[in-house]
C-alpha positions as CSV (number, residue, x, y, z in Angstrom):
1,X,-21.0,16.5,69.6
2,X,-22.9,17.4,72.8
3,X,-25.7,19.9,73.2
4,X,-23.4,22.7,74.4
5,X,-21.9,23.0,70.9
6,X,-25.1,23.1,68.9
7,X,-26.8,26.2,67.8
8,X,-30.4,26.6,69.1
9,X,-32.2,27.4,65.8
10,X,-31.0,30.9,65.0
11,X,-29.9,31.9,68.5
12,X,-26.3,33.0,68.4
13,X,-23.7,31.1,70.4
14,X,-20.1,32.0,71.5
15,X,-17.5,31.0,69.0
16,X,-15.4,29.9,72.0
17,X,-17.9,27.2,72.8
18,X,-18.0,25.7,69.3
19,X,-16.1,22.5,68.4
20,X,-13.6,21.9,65.6
21,X,-15.4,21.7,62.3
22,X,-18.1,24.3,63.3
23,X,-19.2,26.6,60.5
24,X,-21.3,29.6,60.8
25,X,-21.7,33.4,60.3
26,X,-20.6,36.1,62.7
27,X,-23.7,37.8,64.2
28,X,-22.0,40.3,66.6
29,X,-19.0,41.0,68.8
30,X,-19.5,41.8,72.4
31,X,-16.4,42.1,74.6
32,X,-17.6,41.8,78.3
33,X,-14.5,43.3,80.0
34,X,-10.8,43.9,80.0
35,X,-8.5,41.0,79.1
36,X,-5.2,40.9,81.0
37,X,-5.1,44.7,81.3
38,X,-6.1,45.3,77.7
39,X,-9.3,47.4,77.5
40,X,-12.4,45.8,76.0
41,X,-12.6,48.5,73.3
42,X,-9.0,47.5,72.2
43,X,-9.9,43.8,72.1
44,X,-13.0,44.6,70.0
45,X,-10.9,46.8,67.6
46,X,-8.3,44.0,67.2
47,X,-10.9,41.4,66.4
48,X,-12.5,43.7,63.8
49,X,-9.1,44.3,62.2
50,X,-8.5,40.6,62.0
51,X,-11.7,40.2,60.0
52,X,-14.2,39.2,62.7
53,X,-17.0,41.4,61.3
54,X,-20.8,40.8,61.1
55,X,-21.7,38.5,58.3
56,X,-18.3,37.0,57.8
57,X,-18.2,33.2,57.4
58,X,-16.2,31.4,60.1
59,X,-15.0,27.8,60.5
60,X,-13.1,26.3,63.5
61,X,-10.2,24.4,61.9
62,X,-8.1,23.3,64.9
63,X,-8.0,23.2,68.7
64,X,-4.8,23.4,70.7
65,X,-3.7,20.4,72.7
66,X,-4.2,21.9,76.2
67,X,-7.8,22.5,77.0
68,X,-8.5,23.2,73.3
69,X,-6.7,26.5,73.4
70,X,-5.9,28.3,71.2
71,X,-8.2,27.7,68.2
72,X,-7.4,28.1,64.6
73,X,-10.3,29.8,62.8
74,X,-10.9,30.5,59.1
75,X,-12.6,33.8,58.5
76,X,-13.7,34.1,54.9
77,X,-10.3,33.3,53.2
78,X,-8.0,34.0,56.2
79,X,-6.8,31.8,59.0
80,X,-6.3,33.2,62.5
81,X,-5.2,31.7,65.8
82,X,-7.4,33.0,68.6
83,X,-7.6,32.3,72.4
84,X,-10.9,30.9,73.5
85,X,-11.2,33.8,75.9
86,X,-11.3,36.2,73.0
87,X,-13.5,33.8,71.0
88,X,-16.1,34.1,73.8
89,X,-16.7,37.6,72.6
90,X,-17.7,36.5,69.1
91,X,-21.3,35.4,68.6
92,X,-22.1,33.1,65.7
93,X,-25.1,31.4,64.2
């Protein structure tokens, strides 16, 4: 694992930059902008509805074959497929 994928103490990192096998807790969700015409507020709402909430346990289970996209993530007891672009809005520690 290279240094880009390691947490720096308690500093949050983007879930989209974590490797398969990463485990942590969700710190916050910050959607920087619209995604393919979908407003940032809508992306944030969808992530929250999927269970990406502060304090939830998260584990990266699988990476897709092309550029590691999408990723399969376990949130508490649920498994969700997520694009890395959306995962970049989720900060974990």
